[in-house]
C-alpha positions as a printed Julia matrix, in Angstrom:
142×3 Matrix{Float64}:
   0.07   0.68    0.12
   1.68   3.51   -0.9
   1.57   6.47    1.43
  -1.25   8.15   -0.31
  -3.19   5.79    0.39
  -1.99   4.7     4.05
  -3.0    8.63    5.03
  -6.49   8.01    4.01
  -6.75   4.33    5.68
  -5.15   6.2     8.94
  -8.09   8.81    8.8
 -10.84   5.99    7.65
 -11.37   6.68    4.56
 -12.2    4.66    1.55
  -9.88   4.66   -0.76
 -10.86   6.14   -4.18
  -9.47   7.96   -7.39
 -10.7   11.42   -5.96
  -9.73  10.84   -2.58
  -6.0    9.74   -3.92
  -6.2   12.52   -6.47
  -7.04  15.12   -4.48
  -4.57  14.5    -1.62
  -1.34  14.25   -4.06
  -2.91  17.92   -5.0
  -2.71  19.19   -1.7
   0.16  17.47   -0.23
   2.09  19.12   -3.41
   0.72  21.97   -3.06
   3.01  24.73   -0.86
   0.15  26.84   -0.43
  -3.94  26.02    1.03
  -6.0   25.74   -2.3
  -9.52  27.0    -2.54
 -12.09  24.23   -3.9
 -11.13  27.04   -7.55
  -8.76  26.08   -7.5
  -8.61  21.98   -6.59
 -11.63  22.0   -10.01
  -9.18  22.6   -12.07
  -6.7   20.81  -11.28
  -8.75  18.03  -11.24
 -10.77  18.46  -13.92
 -12.13  14.69  -14.53
 -14.53  14.97  -11.79
 -16.98  17.13  -11.29
 -17.25  20.1    -8.21
 -20.03  18.6    -6.45
 -17.87  15.19   -5.63
 -14.63  17.87   -4.77
 -16.76  19.63   -2.16
 -17.8   16.16   -1.1
 -14.13  15.19   -1.03
 -12.68  18.5     0.74
 -15.43  18.03    3.4
 -14.75  14.48    4.06
 -11.02  15.43    4.7
 -11.75  17.96    6.66
 -14.71  16.31    9.31
 -12.22  13.19    9.34
  -8.68  15.76   10.03
  -6.74  15.84    7.23
  -7.35  19.18    5.84
  -8.29  21.93    7.98
 -10.14  25.57    6.2
  -8.65  29.4     6.42
 -11.83  31.23    5.12
  -9.63  33.94    3.39
 -11.07  38.47    4.11
 -12.71  37.6     0.2
 -14.88  34.72    2.0
 -13.93  31.96    0.05
 -12.1   28.6     1.78
  -8.95  27.4     1.31
  -8.2   23.79    2.11
  -4.65  22.34    3.66
  -3.66  19.48    4.46
  -3.22  19.03    8.4
  -0.61  18.19   11.19
  -0.16  14.37   11.64
  -2.13  15.37   15.79
  -5.22  16.57   13.46
  -8.6   13.68   13.83
 -12.2   13.67   13.32
 -13.13  15.47   17.11
  -9.98  18.27   17.05
  -8.31  20.89   14.72
  -4.76  20.92   15.81
  -4.17  23.81   13.4
  -3.96  26.35   16.28
  -0.78  27.79   14.44
  -0.83  31.33   12.26
  -1.96  31.4     8.71
  -0.39  34.74    6.04
  -2.18  35.6     2.99
   0.13  37.35    0.26
  -1.42  40.87   -0.65
  -0.03  40.28   -3.84
  -1.73  37.05   -5.15
  -4.45  35.98   -2.57
  -2.02  32.63   -1.79
  -2.66  31.46    2.03
   0.37  30.06    3.5
   0.19  27.43    6.78
   2.73  28.89    9.53
   3.25  25.63   10.91
   6.74  26.78   12.7
   5.35  30.22   14.06
   4.21  29.48   17.83
   1.45  31.44   18.8
   0.82  31.62   23.1
  -1.7   30.97   24.9
  -5.3   32.61   24.85
  -7.03  32.7    27.49
 -10.9   34.54   27.55
 -12.68  35.08   30.13
 -14.45  32.13   31.71
 -18.55  33.42   31.17
 -17.67  33.12   27.66
 -16.75  29.91   26.0
 -14.3   30.2    21.82
 -14.71  26.88   19.48
 -11.73  27.72   17.58
  -8.67  29.96   16.57
  -8.73  31.95   13.25
  -4.91  33.97   13.44
  -4.41  35.74   10.06
  -1.48  38.12    8.83
  -1.1   39.5     5.8
   2.16  40.46    3.29
   4.29  38.87    1.1
   4.9   35.8     0.37
   8.12  34.58   -0.47
   7.6   34.3    -4.3
   5.78  38.21   -4.91
   8.81  39.26   -2.6
  11.13  38.01   -5.62
   9.65  38.44   -7.81
   9.45  42.4    -6.14
  13.09  42.33   -5.66
  13.99  40.85   -9.94
  11.76  44.2   -10.92
């Protein structure tokens, strides 16, 4: 069994062609991908099938969704510790002001945030804005 199939099996997902291809694309991507970007790369599958695949990936803890300033969901692979009950994707995201891509910055440590006892938090989303390394390089070379 290949690595892709093993990852799907570990997340209790049935191994299908769409799931294998989607996972391959997400693993190779440096940035989180919007469903529309995946649709362009998975033209042999319809948009509903891609949507259902992303939903099953998110529910199983394989990916997390980052909603950008435009309201578009972008999907990125979770760290190994995520599961269907709890996502451990509390890390910084960078949204590039030039190209609009969203990057997970797993190496940035987020300090613990304590909220008052009379509130109940269900998640944490921290996004910073700036230029990704590719856009910085292009700006330097011009």
